[in-house]
C-alpha positions in Angstrom: 40.5 13.5 32.5 38.4 15.4 29.9 34.8 14.2 30.6 33.6 15.9 27.4 35.1 13.0 25.4 33.5 10.3 27.7 29.9 11.4 27.8 27.5 13.2 25.5 24.5 15.4 25.6 21.1 14.8 23.9 19.3 18.1 23.3 15.5 17.7 23.0 13.4 20.7 21.9 10.2 20.1 23.9 6.9 19.7 22.1 6.8 20.2 18.3 4.6 19.3 15.4 1.0 18.8 16.5 1.9 19.7 20.1 2.5 23.5 20.4 3.1 23.4 24.2 2.2 26.7 26.0 0.8 29.5 23.8 0.8 33.2 24.6 -0.5 35.4 21.9 1.3 34.4 18.7 4.2 32.7 20.7 4.3 29.0 20.8 6.5 27.1 23.2 7.5 24.6 20.5 9.0 27.4 18.4 11.0 28.9 21.3 12.3 25.5 22.5 13.3 24.5 19.0 15.4 27.7 18.6 16.9 27.2 22.1 17.7 23.6 21.3 19.3 24.4 18.0 21.5 27.1 19.7 22.5 24.7 22.5 23.4 21.9 20.0 25.5 24.2 17.9 27.3 25.7 20.9 28.0 22.4 22.5 29.4 21.1 19.2 31.7 24.2 19.1 32.9 23.4 22.6 33.8 19.9 21.5 31.1 18.2 23.6 29.7 15.0 21.9 26.1 16.1 21.2 23.0 15.0 19.4 19.7 16.7 18.8 16.4 14.8 18.9 14.7 17.1 16.4 16.0 20.1 14.4 12.7 20.8 12.6 9.1 21.2 13.7 7.9 17.6 13.8 5.7 15.3 15.9 7.6 12.5 17.6 6.3 9.8 20.0 8.1 9.2 23.2 9.6 6.0 21.7 10.8 7.9 18.7 12.5 10.4 21.0 14.1 7.6 23.0 15.3 5.9 19.9 17.2 9.1 18.9 19.0 9.4 22.2 22.0 7.7 23.6 23.1 10.0 26.4 21.8 12.2 29.2 18.8 14.3 28.3 18.3 18.1 28.6 14.8 19.1 27.6 13.9 22.6 26.7 10.5 24.0 27.9 9.1 27.4 28.5 6.1 28.3 30.6 4.2 31.5 30.0 
């Protein structure tokens, strides 16, 4: 059985918009997590895994808005400096 057709992955870039996450110099966690999430989303799509992404731009979302955009298991991206 090919489980990639039975389940999906929701990719959530941590933080975003008004919430920068961790900051180190000019680096903001929200920027790194967005880039990582965009890469993960694209790669999973290429592999044929049903995938959705919570946000693909720098925007502020409430927890409820994030939950409304998800229908599968979550993988959240965060970085700690």
